[in-house]
C-alpha positions in Angstrom: 165.5 -56.9 108.3 163.0 -59.1 106.4 165.6 -62.1 107.0 162.6 -64.3 106.3 162.4 -63.3 102.7 166.0 -64.3 102.2 166.1 -67.6 99.7 168.2 -70.0 101.6 171.7 -70.7 99.8 171.1 -68.4 97.2 174.2 -66.1 96.5 174.4 -62.8 97.7 174.2 -61.1 94.0 171.4 -63.0 92.8 168.6 -60.8 91.7 165.1 -62.0 92.6 161.6 -61.0 93.2 161.1 -60.1 97.0 157.8 -61.0 96.6 158.4 -64.5 95.0 160.3 -65.4 98.5 157.0 -65.2 100.3 154.9 -67.1 98.0 157.4 -69.6 98.3 157.5 -69.6 101.9 153.7 -69.4 101.9 153.7 -73.0 99.6 156.4 -74.5 101.7 154.7 -74.0 105.1 151.5 -75.7 103.5 149.3 -72.4 104.9 146.1 -72.0 102.3 145.0 -68.9 102.7 141.8 -67.2 100.9 143.6 -63.6 99.7 142.8 -60.7 101.7 141.3 -59.0 98.6 140.6 -55.1 98.6 137.8 -54.0 96.5 137.7 -50.3 97.2 134.1 -49.4 97.0 132.2 -52.7 97.2 131.8 -55.4 99.8 132.6 -58.1 97.8 136.5 -58.8 97.7 138.4 -59.3 94.9 139.1 -63.3 95.6 135.4 -64.0 95.5 134.8 -61.9 92.1 137.5 -63.8 90.6 136.2 -67.2 92.0 132.8 -66.2 90.6 133.8 -64.5 87.5 137.0 -65.6 86.0 137.0 -68.9 87.5 133.2 -69.7 87.0 131.9 -67.8 84.1 132.5 -68.2 81.0 131.5 -64.9 79.4 133.8 -63.0 82.3 136.7 -65.6 81.5 136.6 -65.2 77.4 136.2 -61.6 77.7 139.5 -61.1 79.8 141.5 -63.7 78.2 140.4 -61.9 74.5 141.7 -58.5 76.0 144.8 -59.6 77.8 146.2 -61.9 74.9 145.0 -59.3 72.2 146.8 -56.2 74.1 150.0 -58.5 75.2 150.0 -59.3 71.4 150.2 -55.8 70.2 153.7 -54.6 68.5 155.4 -51.9 70.3 157.9 -49.4 69.5 160.6 -47.5 72.0 161.7 -44.1 71.4 164.9 -43.0 73.4 164.8 -39.2 73.0 162.7 -39.2 70.6 164.7 -41.6 68.2 163.4 -45.2 67.9 165.7 -47.7 69.4 165.7 -51.3 68.0 168.6 -52.2 70.5 168.3 -50.4 73.8 168.9 -52.0 77.4 165.5 -50.8 78.4 164.2 -52.5 75.1 165.8 -55.8 75.9 164.3 -56.0 79.4 160.8 -55.5 78.1 161.4 -58.0 75.3 162.8 -60.4 78.4 161.4 -59.2 81.7 162.9 -62.2 83.8 163.9 -65.7 83.3 160.5 -67.1 83.6 158.4 -64.9 81.3 158.8 -63.2 78.1 156.9 -60.1 77.3 153.7 -61.5 76.1 153.6 -63.5 79.1 154.5 -60.6 81.5 152.2 -58.2 79.7 149.2 -60.8 79.6 149.3 -61.0 83.2 149.7 -57.1 83.8 146.5 -56.8 81.7 145.0 -59.6 83.5 145.6 -58.0 86.9 144.2 -54.3 85.6 141.0 -56.2 84.4 140.0 -58.2 87.0 140.7 -55.9 90.3 141.5 -52.3 88.3 145.2 -52.1 89.4 148.5 -53.6 88.0 151.7 -53.6 89.8 155.3 -54.3 88.4 158.1 -55.0 90.5 161.3 -53.6 89.7 164.2 -56.2 90.8 167.6 -54.7 91.1 167.9 -51.3 89.4 170.3 -49.6 92.2 172.6 -48.5 89.2 170.4 -47.9 86.0 167.9 -50.4 84.8 166.4 -53.0 86.5 167.4 -56.4 86.3 164.1 -58.2 86.1 160.4 -57.1 85.9 157.4 -59.1 87.8 154.1 -58.8 88.0 152.6 -58.8 91.3 149.1 -60.2 92.4 146.8 -56.9 92.9 145.3 -58.4 96.0 148.0 -58.8 98.0 148.9 -55.1 97.5 147.9 -52.1 99.6 149.3 -48.4 99.0 151.3 -46.8 102.0 150.4 -43.0 101.6 152.6 -40.5 102.8 151.5 -37.1 104.5 150.2 -35.3 101.3 148.1 -38.4 100.0 150.9 -39.7 97.6 151.9 -43.0 97.7 155.6 -43.6 99.3 155.5 -47.4 99.5 153.6 -50.6 98.9 153.0 -53.4 101.2 153.0 -56.9 99.8 151.2 -59.3 102.1 150.9 -62.7 102.0 149.9 -65.5 104.9 150.5 -62.6 107.8 153.7 -61.6 106.3 154.6 -58.4 104.7 157.5 -56.8 102.8 157.4 -53.4 102.1 158.5 -51.9 98.4 159.5 -48.6 98.2 157.7 -46.5 95.7 160.0 -46.6 92.9 160.6 -50.0 93.1 157.0 -50.4 92.2 154.7 -49.6 88.6 151.4 -49.1 89.9 148.9 -48.9 86.7 145.0 -48.4 87.8 142.2 -47.8 86.1 139.8 -44.8 86.4 137.9 -44.7 90.0 135.3 -41.7 90.7 135.7 -42.6 94.4 139.0 -43.9 95.6 142.6 -42.2 95.1 144.5 -44.9 95.2 142.8 -47.6 93.6 141.2 -48.4 90.5 137.8 -49.6 89.8 137.6 -53.1 88.1 135.2 -54.0 85.4 134.4 -56.7 87.4 132.9 -54.6 90.2 130.4 -52.8 87.7 129.2 -56.2 86.1 129.1 -58.2 89.4 125.1 -58.2 89.4 124.9 -59.1 85.7 127.5 -61.9 86.4 125.4 -63.3 89.3 122.5 -63.1 87.2 124.4 -65.3 84.3 125.6 -67.5 87.0 121.9 -67.8 88.8 120.7 -68.5 85.3 123.7 -71.2 84.7 122.7 -73.1 88.3 119.2 -72.7 87.5 119.6 -74.7 84.1 121.6 -77.2 86.0 119.3 -77.6 88.9 116.3 -78.3 86.1 118.6 -80.9 84.2 119.6 -82.9 87.4 116.5 -82.3 89.6 113.5 -81.1 88.2 113.5 -81.7 84.4 110.5 -82.9 82.6 110.0 -86.0 81.1 109.0 -85.6 77.2 105.7 -86.8 78.3 103.7 -88.9 80.5 101.5 -92.2 79.9 98.0 -91.7 81.8 96.4 -95.0 82.6 92.4 -94.6 81.7 91.1 -98.2 83.4 88.1 -98.4 85.6 89.9 -98.7 88.5 92.4 -95.7 88.1 95.6 -97.6 88.3 97.8 -100.3 87.1 98.4 -103.4 89.2 101.8 -104.5 90.0 102.3 -107.1 87.1 100.8 -104.6 84.3 103.3 -102.0 86.0 106.0 -104.1 86.0 105.6 -105.2 82.5 105.0 -101.5 81.5 108.5 -100.4 82.9 109.9 -103.2 81.4 109.0 -102.6 78.0 109.8 -99.1 78.2 113.6 -99.8 79.4 114.0 -102.2 77.0 112.4 -101.2 73.7 112.2 -97.2 73.9 115.1 -96.1 75.5 118.5 -95.2 74.5 119.8 -94.2 71.2 119.3 -97.3 69.3 116.0 -97.3 69.9 115.3 -93.8 68.9 111.9 -93.2 66.8 110.6 -96.5 67.5 106.6 -96.2 67.9 105.1 -97.5 70.9 102.3 -99.6 71.2 99.6 -98.8 74.0 96.8 -100.8 75.3 94.7 -101.4 78.3 93.4 -97.8 78.5 96.9 -96.3 78.4 96.9 -92.7 76.8 100.2 -90.7 75.9 100.5 -87.3 76.8 103.3 -85.1 75.6 104.7 -82.6 77.9 107.2 -79.5 77.4 108.6 -76.4 78.8 106.4 -73.5 80.0 107.0 -69.9 78.6 108.5 -69.2 81.9 111.0 -71.6 81.6 112.2 -70.4 78.1 112.5 -66.9 79.5 115.3 -67.9 81.7 117.5 -68.3 78.7 116.6 -64.4 77.3 117.5 -63.8 80.8 120.7 -65.3 80.7 121.5 -63.9 77.0 120.7 -60.3 78.2 123.3 -60.7 81.2 126.3 -62.0 79.1 125.5 -59.2 76.7 126.0 -56.5 79.5 129.2 -58.5 81.0 130.6 -58.3 77.3 129.4 -54.7 77.1 131.2 -53.3 80.7 134.0 -54.9 79.0 134.2 -53.5 75.8 134.2 -56.8 73.6 131.7 -56.7 71.1 128.9 -59.7 72.1 129.5 -60.7 68.2 133.0 -61.9 69.0 132.3 -64.1 71.8 129.0 -65.6 70.1 126.4 -63.8 71.9 123.2 -64.1 69.9 120.4 -61.2 69.4 123.5 -58.5 69.1 123.3 -56.6 65.6 125.2 -53.2 66.8 127.8 -54.3 63.7 127.3 -55.0 60.2 129.9 -57.6 60.0 132.3 -59.5 62.1 135.4 -57.6 60.6 133.4 -54.3 61.9 133.2 -55.6 65.3 136.8 -56.5 65.2 138.1 -53.3 64.4 135.8 -51.6 66.8 137.4 -53.8 69.3 140.7 -52.9 68.9 140.1 -49.4 68.1 137.7 -48.4 71.2 139.1 -51.1 73.9 142.5 -52.6 73.0 144.4 -49.5 71.9 143.4 -47.3 74.8 144.3 -49.7 77.5 147.6 -50.5 76.0 148.5 -47.2 75.3 147.8 -46.7 79.0 149.9 -48.9 80.0 152.6 -48.5 77.6 152.8 -44.9 78.5 152.9 -45.7 82.5 155.8 -48.4 82.1 157.9 -46.1 79.5 157.6 -43.1 82.3 158.2 -45.4 85.4 161.4 -46.7 83.4 162.3 -43.4 82.7 163.2 -42.7 86.4 166.2 -45.6 85.7 167.6 -44.4 82.8 167.2 -40.6 82.9 166.0 -40.8 79.0 163.1 -39.5 77.7 161.4 -42.6 76.8 158.4 -43.4 75.2 156.6 -47.0 74.7 153.9 -47.3 72.0 151.8 -49.5 70.0 152.9 -49.6 66.4 149.7 -49.3 64.6 151.2 -50.0 61.3 151.7 -53.7 62.4 148.6 -54.5 63.5 146.3 -56.5 61.1 142.9 -55.6 62.1 143.8 -52.1 61.5 144.7 -53.3 57.8 142.1 -51.8 56.2 142.4 -48.3 57.8 145.7 -48.2 57.0 145.2 -48.6 53.3 142.7 -46.1 53.1 144.9 -43.5 54.8 147.9 -44.6 52.5 145.5 -44.3 49.6 144.7 -40.7 50.4 147.7 -39.4 51.3 149.3 -40.6 48.3 146.7 -39.0 46.3 147.1 -36.0 47.9 148.9 -34.0 44.9 149.3 -30.4 46.9 151.9 -32.7 49.4 155.4 -32.7 48.6 156.9 -36.4 49.2 158.7 -35.3 52.8 155.3 -34.2 53.7 154.0 -37.6 52.8 156.4 -39.2 54.6 156.1 -37.0 57.8 152.3 -37.6 57.7 152.8 -41.6 57.4 155.2 -41.7 60.3 158.6 -41.9 58.5 161.4 -39.6 58.7 163.3 -37.9 56.1 164.4 -40.0 52.8 167.6 -40.7 52.8 169.8 -39.2 49.8 
């Protein structure tokens, strides 16, 4: 079954992503597909939103990159049965999930898929006995849930170029955002900001069209002679003089001598033209707000919610990065428990996040100054175990 998924010439014991063979087959055959993206509650498919948003909008691109890279760089802690483990098979798998990616690359891809589509899928390669051999992030727009009679997923279908591979439910870790109207797929911020993204893109296209086709000149030379127009010789002489003596960087600031009834009329942008810039900035703030990124962090003017950059940076981690990373880490740990049989906890090490250094210093000072607490109680509150004798 699924003989077309096998890599030619590979040893039988070699472990590889089942989805990778589909992608390799697609590349080898030269078939160009548009990606049958599935968006749960909007007519806009995932491929179109990704092209017009992440690939075509600088604000969306920066928000997704900022979030994914920040969350992927967070230091993690693994505990097995309540004991912190620095050496553990599950920890080694997370640190080196596959031969092509490290922990940061895999997690960045997972967070990126979650932000762009509302869903993130991790495939377990191997794992017939114990932990998987490798972990791979699968493209969300190619995945579809196969629900059982009770409504819970029993399998996942991965489709590329008309070919489909079915994964058992235990082979895939599905992380999804909350969606109030869908039981199987998450709601992406891209769907929430689709209108603001269109406004921002339209304003950018309008500005480009203005510069290319409808840009107003700096001014106009008006002929006030009796006949109402210049003769051909006068016209040619005026054009030549403008091109030779008044255009280009080397002629900047050179005064113009007008004669023979010529008058200079300066021209500029109308107030309605200038409103487009304000509309574009308002749309950019809406996009950043939907992704949970303070507009100050990506250089959007007009935002004064936070007193300074450091406060905005701290709020970004506290309100956006840490909740997302905590949800993904908990889902991965719970999924890996099914392979190891241990009680695993994968969480963020808050003491090693530079953005929260001020909060950590304040906590240490407050606990250290509490005279009514014993040394053991202070260690417990700070997350340390009992002191060694």
